[in-house]
N, C-alpha and C positions, 0 to 999 in steps of 0.2 A: 070264627065261629062253628059248630056241627054242621049247622042248619041256614050255614049263608049258602046263596048260593053265587050272588056277583062278588067279586072281589072291591072291597074297599076302597083302594090302588088303583085297580089300575079297568074296577068293572068290568073284568071278561067273565063269560058263563063258567060258573064252578061244578056245574052240574057234568062237565064234562069231562068223561077219562080222557086221560094222559095215552096217548096208541101206544103198544109195545115194538121195540124191535122184530125186523121178520126170524131172527135169529136168536131172540128169545129173554126173555131178561136172564144181565146181570149176575151173575154169582157174588155172593159180597165175599168169599172164602174162595183164592187165591187157592191153590196148589201148588205144590213145586217139582217138579219132578227132579232123582236123585241125582242127575246129570247138571242140574238149576242148582242144586242142594253147594256140590262141589263146585263147582265153579262159585260161586259166590264166596262158598267159604278156604279156594284156592287164595281171591280176591282178597278175602278182610286179609290172614294170613299172611303175603306177599308186602301189605300195605303196611301190617304193625312192623312186619323185618324191618321193611326201608325204614320206616318212622325210630321203629330205635337208634337200626345205627345212625340219623343221622343226631341222632342226640347223642349219642356217644363220644362222635365224632366229633363236635360240638363242644361238647362240653370239654372233654379230652383238650382239645386249643384252645379255647378259653383260658384254660388253668396257664397254658403255656403264657400265654399271652398275658397272664395278667403277673406272671413271674416273672415274664426280660419286662414291664414293665417298673416294679417292684425293685429288679436289677438297676434299671438302670437311673431311678430315682435314686435309687442307696451312692450309686457315683456318684451321683450332680452334691448330696449330697456330701461324699467325704472330701468332694473339691473346695464347696464350700467354707467346710470345717476346718479344712489345713490347716495348721497355723506354723509351716517349717520354708526349709527356703525355696523356693519362686523352683528352679529345676528343678524339685521336690512334686509344686501342684502341679508344674506343665504336663511331667511326665502320668498324673492320673487323668490329668483334663482326657490326654492325646490315648490313654487306654478306656475310660467313657467312650472318647470318640468312632472308636475301634469299637468296642461293646454295643453301640447302639449301629452301627454302618452289618454289622454282621446279625445282627436282629431284624433288622429291617430287609437283606436279601433273602433269609429266612421266613419272612412272614409276610414280607411285599411292601409294608407300611412303618414306619416308628412303633413302636406298643403304649 
């Protein structure tokens, strides 16, 4: 309350004013100079540029990985659904193995 003399929690005297620092009261509004504004703007622009580049490169690599995985799965489906001579099935299996090996080399792991 405005007319309170003692704090109801800590019992300190509320009539005493808080001392101001010797350098004066702090301003509630801090102003930035032109050099600071340019620096902050540059940092924000660089961060946005890097974030956008990271997003674009990852999304294109993700698309490639998805396409490679689909190609590998399609190859395995062809092996499973093949009903011709055993030699043909063996050739398809070998081709699928080579495809998967190439994809491992390209992506560092199986897609």
